[in-house]
N, C-alpha and C positions, 0 to 999 in steps of 0.2 A: 409559503405558499407558493408553489410553483406552477406557471402558466399551464403546463400539459395535464393538468388534474381535471379539467375541464374540456369538453369537445371544442376544438377550434370553430370560430364563428363563420358562417357561409361566404362572407365577403373576404375572408383571408386566403386569397389565391397564393400559390406557389409558396406558402410558409412550409418549410420542413419541420416535422416534429421536434420538439427539443430533446436533445439525448440527455441521457441520465448525468447528474453531477458528479455520481459516484462518492458521495461523502462517507458511505460506509467504508470505501477502501482507503480514504483520507483518514478515518478514525484508527483503522488498522494499522496505518503508518505511525500514528501516534504511539500505539500499544506496542507494536514490535520493533521498530527500529524509529524514534523519533525526529533524528536529523532529517530524514525523508519527508516527514509531516508537513514541514513548512511549505515545499514546494508543492506537494498533494493537495491540501488545503487551498492554496493559491490557484491552482488549475481547476479545482472543484468549484471555487467559487466565480471565475471568470465564464462557466458555462452559460448560465441564466444570461448575463450581461451581454455575451456576444451572441446568443441566440435572439434576445431582444431587438438588437440593433441591427440583425439580419445578416450577419455574419455566420452563416449555418456551417460551414466546413471549420471555422476556427472554434465554434463550440464543440463540435464532435470532436476535433484535435484536441482541446482541453480534457474533454472527458474521457478520451483515451488516455492521455498523459496521468490523469488523477488516477485511474484503474490501474496502469502500468506501474508506478510509483507505489502504489499499496502491495502490489503483488511483489515488488522487489523488495519492500521492506520485509514481507512475511517471507521470503526466500532467504533475506540476510539473516533473520532470526533463527531460521532453521538451520543455516549453514554454521552459524556462530553456535548455536546449542550444541549441535552435534559436535563441533570441535572442541567445545569446553567437556563436554562427555568424555570424549576420546583423550584428551590431557589429562584430566583427574584419574581415568582408569590407567593410564601409563603411568602415572605419577605414584597411585596406590599400588601397582604392580611392583614398582621399583621398590616402597617401602617394605612390603611383603618379603621380596626376595633379599633386601639387607636384613630383615629381621630374622629370616631363615639361615642367612650365612652367619650371623652372630650365634646363633644356638649351634651352630655345627662347630664353633672353636671349641 
């Protein structure tokens, strides 16, 4: 349960709202490019702890890093997937060309 699920008490002057830990982006990092997931989950788990001790800027930075790492993981997955498709298309094209060359002899 995160502290921002309930309204802040009236005596909580000067406390910034807790940023999202972006655990969903950290989970996306696990699915799409798992090596980044370690860092993404580490940053995601720091958000609440930093916010509770009053390091609001640190909590926001950790939140932003978790989100950025998840997006980078998704982008890397897309680039690698497109790269594999291009490589397989080139290989398949070379195979088809070789088969056609054999049939012409």
